[in-house]
ChimeraX commands (.cxc) that place a marker at each C-alpha (Angstrom):
marker #1 position -9.30,-7.30,12.30 radius 0.5
marker #1 position -6.70,-7.38,9.49 radius 0.5
marker #1 position -5.62,-11.01,9.89 radius 0.5
marker #1 position -5.83,-12.67,6.47 radius 0.5
marker #1 position -7.43,-9.57,4.94 radius 0.5
marker #1 position -6.77,-7.87,1.62 radius 0.5
marker #1 position -6.23,-4.16,2.22 radius 0.5
marker #1 position -6.34,-1.44,-0.46 radius 0.5
marker #1 position -4.75,1.88,0.46 radius 0.5
marker #1 position -5.43,4.70,-1.99 radius 0.5
marker #1 position -2.81,7.41,-1.78 radius 0.5
marker #1 position -0.74,4.86,0.06 radius 0.5
marker #1 position 2.61,6.56,-0.48 radius 0.5
marker #1 position 1.69,9.54,1.69 radius 0.5
marker #1 position 2.53,9.99,5.36 radius 0.5
marker #1 position -0.70,8.36,6.57 radius 0.5
marker #1 position -0.35,5.43,4.18 radius 0.5
marker #1 position 3.24,4.70,5.20 radius 0.5
marker #1 position 2.42,4.75,8.90 radius 0.5
marker #1 position -0.72,2.68,8.41 radius 0.5
marker #1 position 1.24,0.03,6.49 radius 0.5
marker #1 position 3.98,0.04,9.12 radius 0.5
marker #1 position 1.39,-0.60,11.85 radius 0.5
marker #1 position -0.50,-3.26,9.90 radius 0.5
marker #1 position 2.65,-5.22,9.03 radius 0.5
marker #1 position 3.95,-4.99,12.60 radius 0.5
marker #1 position 0.73,-6.06,14.31 radius 0.5
marker #1 position -1.20,-8.25,11.84 radius 0.5
marker #1 position -0.71,-10.84,9.11 radius 0.5
marker #1 position -2.69,-9.53,6.12 radius 0.5
marker #1 position -3.01,-11.69,3.02 radius 0.5
marker #1 position -2.32,-8.73,0.74 radius 0.5
marker #1 position -1.65,-5.00,1.07 radius 0.5
marker #1 position -2.23,-3.01,-2.12 radius 0.5
marker #1 position -0.80,0.49,-2.44 radius 0.5
marker #1 position -2.52,2.55,-5.12 radius 0.5
marker #1 position -1.05,5.97,-5.91 radius 0.5
marker #1 position 0.00,8.29,-8.73 radius 0.5
marker #1 position 3.65,8.75,-7.79 radius 0.5
marker #1 position 5.92,6.14,-9.33 radius 0.5
marker #1 position 9.04,7.38,-7.51 radius 0.5
marker #1 position 7.36,7.26,-4.09 radius 0.5
marker #1 position 6.18,3.73,-4.86 radius 0.5
marker #1 position 9.76,2.79,-5.69 radius 0.5
marker #1 position 10.91,4.22,-2.34 radius 0.5
marker #1 position 8.19,2.30,-0.52 radius 0.5
marker #1 position 9.18,-0.94,-2.26 radius 0.5
marker #1 position 12.65,-0.49,-0.82 radius 0.5
marker #1 position 11.27,0.08,2.70 radius 0.5
marker #1 position 8.42,-2.47,2.62 radius 0.5
marker #1 position 9.60,-5.53,0.74 radius 0.5
marker #1 position 7.19,-7.99,2.37 radius 0.5
marker #1 position 5.76,-10.61,-0.03 radius 0.5
marker #1 position 2.19,-9.49,0.69 radius 0.5
marker #1 position 2.86,-5.98,-0.65 radius 0.5
marker #1 position 1.56,-5.00,-4.11 radius 0.5
marker #1 position 1.98,-1.63,-5.85 radius 0.5
marker #1 position -0.20,-0.11,-8.58 radius 0.5
marker #1 position 0.11,3.24,-10.37 radius 0.5
marker #1 position -3.14,5.10,-10.89 radius 0.5
marker #1 position -5.39,7.96,-9.88 radius 0.5
marker #1 position -8.76,7.52,-8.18 radius 0.5
marker #1 position -9.99,10.53,-10.16 radius 0.5
marker #1 position -9.57,8.58,-13.43 radius 0.5
marker #1 position -13.04,7.05,-13.77 radius 0.5
marker #1 position -12.19,4.99,-16.87 radius 0.5
marker #1 position -9.55,2.96,-15.04 radius 0.5
marker link #1:1,2 radius 0.2
marker link #1:2,3 radius 0.2
marker link #1:3,4 radius 0.2
marker link #1:4,5 radius 0.2
marker link #1:5,6 radius 0.2
marker link #1:6,7 radius 0.2
marker link #1:7,8 radius 0.2
marker link #1:8,9 radius 0.2
marker link #1:9,10 radius 0.2
marker link #1:10,11 radius 0.2
marker link #1:11,12 radius 0.2
marker link #1:12,13 radius 0.2
marker link #1:13,14 radius 0.2
marker link #1:14,15 radius 0.2
marker link #1:15,16 radius 0.2
marker link #1:16,17 radius 0.2
marker link #1:17,18 radius 0.2
marker link #1:18,19 radius 0.2
marker link #1:19,20 radius 0.2
marker link #1:20,21 radius 0.2
marker link #1:21,22 radius 0.2
marker link #1:22,23 radius 0.2
marker link #1:23,24 radius 0.2
marker link #1:24,25 radius 0.2
marker link #1:25,26 radius 0.2
marker link #1:26,27 radius 0.2
marker link #1:27,28 radius 0.2
marker link #1:28,29 radius 0.2
marker link #1:29,30 radius 0.2
marker link #1:30,31 radius 0.2
marker link #1:31,32 radius 0.2
marker link #1:32,33 radius 0.2
marker link #1:33,34 radius 0.2
marker link #1:34,35 radius 0.2
marker link #1:35,36 radius 0.2
marker link #1:36,37 radius 0.2
marker link #1:37,38 radius 0.2
marker link #1:38,39 radius 0.2
marker link #1:39,40 radius 0.2
marker link #1:40,41 radius 0.2
marker link #1:41,42 radius 0.2
marker link #1:42,43 radius 0.2
marker link #1:43,44 radius 0.2
marker link #1:44,45 radius 0.2
marker link #1:45,46 radius 0.2
marker link #1:46,47 radius 0.2
marker link #1:47,48 radius 0.2
marker link #1:48,49 radius 0.2
marker link #1:49,50 radius 0.2
marker link #1:50,51 radius 0.2
marker link #1:51,52 radius 0.2
marker link #1:52,53 radius 0.2
marker link #1:53,54 radius 0.2
marker link #1:54,55 radius 0.2
marker link #1:55,56 radius 0.2
marker link #1:56,57 radius 0.2
marker link #1:57,58 radius 0.2
marker link #1:58,59 radius 0.2
marker link #1:59,60 radius 0.2
marker link #1:60,61 radius 0.2
marker link #1:61,62 radius 0.2
marker link #1:62,63 radius 0.2
marker link #1:63,64 radius 0.2
marker link #1:64,65 radius 0.2
marker link #1:65,66 radius 0.2
marker link #1:66,67 radius 0.2
view
């Protein structure tokens, strides 16, 4: 299902996002996993825990329609 896929997780630094990423990385080989969230510090913490080359991190808010 996620083999070779690009996955975007909005709010990815929350409890669901962390567990979802943990499961995906343990059970599949995605091409890219993008974490999109507002919290720069939580993204920094996640980068320390999930340093896989397929991980990407972006700061933003889904409520910001212009971005």
